[in-house]
matplotlib code that plots the C-alpha trace (Angstrom):
import matplotlib.pyplot as plt

x = [39.6, 41.5, 45.2, 46.2, 44.4, 45.9, 49.4, 48.8, 47.6, 50.5, 53.0, 51.4, 51.5, 55.2, 56.2, 54.5, 56.0, 59.4, 59.0, 58.3, 61.6, 63.9, 62.8, 63.3, 66.8, 67.6, 66.4, 68.3, 71.5, 71.0, 70.6, 73.6, 75.7, 74.6, 75.8, 79.2, 79.7, 82.8, 84.6, 83.0, 84.1, 87.7, 87.0, 84.6, 87.3, 88.9, 85.6, 84.8, 88.1, 87.2, 84.0, 85.2, 81.9, 78.6, 75.4, 72.4, 69.3, 71.2, 70.9, 67.2, 66.6, 68.6, 66.7, 63.3, 64.5, 65.8, 62.4, 60.5, 63.0, 62.6, 58.8, 58.7, 61.0, 59.0, 55.7, 56.5, 56.8, 60.5, 61.4, 59.2, 60.9, 64.3, 63.4, 62.1, 65.4, 67.3, 65.0, 65.9, 69.3, 67.7, 65.2, 67.7, 70.6, 70.7, 70.3, 69.6, 66.5, 65.1, 65.8, 64.6, 61.5, 60.3, 61.0, 59.2, 56.1, 56.2, 56.4, 53.5, 51.5, 52.1, 51.6, 48.9, 45.6, 45.0, 45.6, 49.0, 48.1, 47.4, 44.0, 42.9, 44.1, 44.2, 44.9, 47.2, 49.0, 52.7, 55.4, 53.8, 50.5, 48.7, 50.4, 48.5, 49.8, 48.3, 49.3, 48.2, 46.7, 48.8, 48.0, 46.5, 48.3, 48.1, 50.8, 51.2, 53.2, 53.2, 50.4, 48.3, 47.0, 46.4, 45.4, 47.4, 47.0, 50.1, 50.4, 52.9, 53.7, 55.5, 58.1, 57.8, 58.2, 59.1, 56.4, 58.7, 60.4, 59.0, 58.1, 56.2, 54.4, 52.0, 49.0, 46.1, 42.9, 41.3, 44.3, 43.7, 41.1, 40.1, 39.6, 37.0, 39.5, 41.1, 44.6, 45.6, 44.6, 46.7, 49.7, 49.2, 49.1, 52.6, 54.2, 53.0, 53.9, 50.2, 49.6, 47.4, 45.0, 41.3, 39.3, 38.2, 39.5, 36.3, 36.3, 35.2, 32.3, 34.0, 31.6, 32.2, 36.0, 36.1, 33.9, 36.0, 39.3]
y = [76.5, 79.8, 79.7, 80.8, 77.9, 75.5, 76.8, 76.6, 73.0, 72.0, 73.6, 71.9, 68.5, 69.0, 70.1, 67.1, 64.7, 66.3, 65.9, 62.2, 61.9, 64.2, 64.0, 60.2, 60.6, 63.4, 61.3, 58.3, 60.4, 61.9, 58.5, 57.1, 60.2, 59.8, 56.2, 57.1, 60.6, 59.4, 58.7, 61.7, 64.0, 63.5, 65.1, 67.8, 70.4, 69.9, 70.4, 73.5, 75.1, 74.6, 76.7, 80.3, 82.0, 81.8, 83.1, 83.0, 81.4, 79.9, 76.4, 76.7, 78.2, 75.4, 72.7, 74.2, 74.4, 70.8, 69.6, 71.3, 69.9, 66.4, 66.7, 67.9, 65.1, 62.4, 63.8, 62.7, 59.1, 59.2, 60.8, 58.4, 55.4, 56.7, 57.3, 53.7, 52.5, 54.8, 53.7, 50.0, 50.8, 52.0, 49.2, 46.4, 47.7, 46.4, 49.0, 51.7, 49.7, 49.8, 53.5, 54.6, 52.5, 53.5, 57.2, 57.2, 55.6, 58.3, 61.1, 59.5, 59.4, 63.1, 64.3, 62.0, 60.4, 56.7, 53.4, 54.3, 57.8, 59.0, 57.8, 60.3, 63.2, 62.3, 63.9, 62.1, 63.0, 63.4, 63.7, 63.3, 63.3, 66.7, 67.8, 67.1, 66.8, 66.2, 63.2, 61.0, 57.5, 55.3, 51.8, 49.4, 46.3, 43.7, 42.7, 39.5, 40.0, 37.5, 35.6, 38.8, 40.2, 43.9, 46.2, 49.3, 52.4, 53.5, 57.3, 59.3, 62.7, 65.0, 67.6, 71.3, 72.7, 69.6, 66.9, 64.3, 63.5, 62.9, 60.1, 56.9, 55.8, 53.1, 54.0, 52.0, 52.7, 54.5, 56.9, 58.1, 60.8, 61.1, 64.6, 65.9, 67.7, 66.8, 65.3, 68.3, 70.6, 68.6, 68.9, 72.7, 72.7, 71.2, 73.1, 76.4, 75.7, 75.8, 79.2, 77.7, 75.7, 75.2, 77.4, 74.3, 70.8, 68.7, 65.0, 62.8, 60.4, 57.2, 54.8, 56.7, 56.5, 52.8, 52.1, 54.1, 52.6]
z = [74.6, 74.6, 73.6, 77.1, 78.7, 76.2, 77.0, 80.7, 80.3, 78.2, 80.5, 83.5, 81.7, 80.7, 84.2, 85.9, 83.3, 83.9, 87.7, 87.3, 85.4, 87.3, 91.0, 91.3, 89.8, 92.2, 95.2, 94.0, 93.7, 97.1, 98.8, 97.1, 97.9, 101.6, 101.6, 100.1, 101.5, 103.4, 100.1, 98.3, 101.1, 100.0, 96.6, 97.7, 98.7, 95.2, 93.4, 95.5, 94.4, 90.7, 91.1, 91.1, 90.6, 92.4, 90.9, 93.3, 91.8, 88.8, 90.1, 90.7, 87.2, 85.6, 87.5, 86.4, 82.8, 83.0, 84.3, 81.4, 78.9, 80.3, 80.3, 76.7, 75.5, 77.3, 76.0, 72.4, 71.1, 70.3, 73.7, 75.5, 74.0, 74.7, 78.3, 78.6, 77.4, 79.8, 82.6, 82.1, 83.6, 86.9, 86.9, 86.4, 88.5, 92.1, 94.9, 92.4, 91.4, 94.9, 95.5, 92.0, 91.9, 95.4, 94.9, 91.6, 93.2, 95.8, 93.2, 91.3, 94.5, 95.0, 91.4, 89.9, 90.8, 90.5, 92.1, 93.6, 94.6, 98.2, 99.3, 101.9, 104.0, 107.7, 111.1, 113.5, 116.8, 115.8, 117.0, 120.4, 122.2, 122.0, 118.8, 115.6, 112.1, 108.7, 106.7, 103.8, 104.1, 101.8, 102.8, 105.3, 106.7, 109.4, 111.9, 113.9, 117.1, 119.9, 118.2, 118.2, 115.0, 114.6, 111.8, 111.1, 108.9, 107.0, 107.0, 105.1, 106.7, 104.2, 105.1, 104.3, 101.6, 99.6, 100.0, 98.4, 101.7, 105.2, 107.6, 107.1, 110.2, 111.3, 113.4, 114.9, 113.1, 116.0, 116.1, 112.6, 111.9, 108.2, 107.0, 104.5, 102.2, 98.9, 98.6, 96.5, 99.3, 101.7, 99.4, 99.2, 103.0, 103.3, 100.4, 101.7, 105.3, 106.3, 104.7, 102.0, 104.2, 104.4, 106.8, 108.7, 109.0, 109.3, 110.0, 107.1, 107.5, 108.7, 106.9, 103.6, 104.1, 104.9, 101.9, 99.4, 100.7]

ax = plt.figure().add_subplot(projection="3d")
ax.plot(x, y, z, "-o")
ax.set_aspect("equal")
plt.show()
């Protein structure tokens, strides 16, 4: 394998590893800040006065650098063990445990392939009849309301351009159209705002989809 390909593979691995570390922390912080923004709002004007200079793009550059550093540290044995010790705090702490664990599973579903990743790309009518939207099939569950059992498909519809947030909706099976495209293509669709999209959205064979799920 050429050196360039090895470098690209390493950078991609480090970046994805860094995302799995940093993004759940960011989501956890954002949710906690939302819950306590009333109190935090008292200190915001004071903090704003302390920042005397604004450099456009510096925050983005620092975030990307932090992701790579976190990915490199967790890629080695020592860094991986330190991260596991650090993660115990988030796993054991009430409230933070729920937010961090759930957000990490979402990030893993977006960035990795496996048991807990998105299963299929689907097409649903959302937010109203006549308007269609792509989504990811994440689970199937049953409900029992008024002694009537029904099967529902759980669909996660990401927002653009960050696929880590969005809507989690329940649809009846007949309302969900499985598409014959890869999950990676679906993620590219949302991140690019639909610019990077397949030339055709073809329906996937229903029997194949049910068998694979």
